[in-house]
Steps between C-alpha positions, in 0.01 A plus 500: 500500500482378145663698223307751294435423132352676195134567587190484285170641624135426439360742241214721619247560222283810503182539303472846345230674296759562228674158519518221242651156439861563385644405838374151418537489120836683470667414830345160566381591851176339617279756671200267521151635417566871548305674221745790457844429651678836492799435727720214625693609812824303491687632804330730746557649844179704483297447817203262451673375183837379633642222280506137620787264410408222253814283486733317736485449873391859559184457294194651678705769678443867410778723373463717806551200732812402309650851534430487874696172526782546249529883491806607300573149377179525295483861393853633568623680813459850367150425367394354834639801689290733280175307458483249785250224433319693219618370163583811291382394155177381339530293175197427288370425153221729368265415212305798370211373286358849530654842583607537860407817683723808462682517831797628693690387812640729770869502592632382833473839673136560404398139558658491844317824593160388376496124528795392720619295200771497240451681167495308178768518233457225247597359158336290224652246270263444207457123449239521220309771330220486241568697178460873561467458879592812694558606859503838671816646643493857621403805299561619146650824626596657829209648699433701809265362761248767404516415128450135575201564725338727242530225235376235743201698604414578136494124425816526282734275698559261210616787281802576721609142580791339318430155346776266382450203267685199641626155398645199678836582662422871567590624848327792667614656828252688716643702783241595763304800378482405133146465366455164325267226384531165320286492184292211379677208332820519707656243732783618727729387779500771769757568768422760762550613855287324756208735504134481402439877505341614173323820411246435221465808274262374230329167438312558172169517687492121536250330723542174692253214504288692754487804279740705710789711376833473677616771731726773356769680701521831321612718792739249644663450160573868448779516756646172381523569125838587338416734210853493343566319174817289446685472168365149448243287687642168378817344640745434213725196533695268276451132566811284542553125528622338820564808705270727700380821342406765755174671401379667824703623794325712759492541878245220534621222269739406222375292200713319242388311190667162453488305169686172535579213262777355715574452868569816698683520835350751742674647801283730715706528819579870440134592461397427863152448359259226394467455122175433320480329159186529284492260206366677193579247230642144484617312812808445709634332814646685794789278617622581853711324765218287638300416189325613187174691459320525161364835378250516211326776306259683727678396819683722749762396757672670792867419560593571867795734555694224680514293177790700369597283203286295260455427128217570258485225239256524205290186449339639186683636193515830689349667801415866571485620855459818703753516783394729786674602825531797731 
C-alpha cells in the first residue's frame, strides 16, 4: 500500500440567501456561477457532504473511504477508536453578505437524545470585516429561561442579545448552547464538530425566492440555550512569529495561530492526531519525507497522523495559518 501524504480536498460551495462573493474575491476560490455563495466546505465528514480528495493518487476517494482503509494512520489511533470512520471536524469558510439567522446548537447530550448526532461546539477566525460589522454572541446579561421567553414573545429578542464589532484577526469561541449569528459584511474561517444540527431562533422575517419564510425552532432551542454570560466573548491572544500560539483548547479540538517568515520544523508524533492547516494569508510549502505540497491563501490541507515530522516553509514574505488537531 502506498504511503499517505498531505491531503487536499475539493471545496464544496453552498449557495445561501445571505451569501456573497468574498469567497472568490478575498480568498481566490472559484465557485462558478452561484449567485450568493455563502459557504465553502473545505473538509467535511457530514453525511451527504463527505469531502473528496483532490490531489495525489488518492484523488476521487472520499474521506470516509480513506479512514476505512488507513484508520489510525490517517486520523490517529485514539481518534479512530472514538469516532470510527466519521471524521470529527468540519472546516469551512463563511461569507455573510447579509445577517445570518440568530441560532443555537445543542450539546452532545441533547443532540444524541434528539437527533442521534454530535452536538456542535465551534469557533470563528475573522478573515475580513467591513467597517462597523458586528456579530451576535450570547446575551447582554444573564437571564432565566422565563425572562428570555417573555422577551422573545414580546418581539424584543434583539434588545437582549449581545453584539460585538469585529475586525480581521478576531477569534470567537462558541461552545454548544451559546446563541450566536454572523452579521453582514464578515468573512470567517469556521472550525466545528461534525454536526449539522442547528436551531434557528430568528431569521429577520426573510422570505426565499418562493416567498416562504424559513422554519424557526423556538421550542427546541429553549432547552439548548446557555443563558450564562462569560467575562468576555472574544478570545484574547498575542500573535508571535515562528511559533504556534494556542487560541482555543476544548474537548473537541485545539487551534493554534501560526505566523511564519522562516522555515518551521513540526513534530506531531505525540499528538496521535491528524493536523489541519488553513492558509489565511500568504503561501507556504509543506515539506515532508516523500515530497512537497504547496499551500496558498484560501486552501486547507490535512496532514495524516502517520506523517510525524515535516517542515512549513513560507514561499511568500510571510504566511499565516490556523493549525487544528484533536
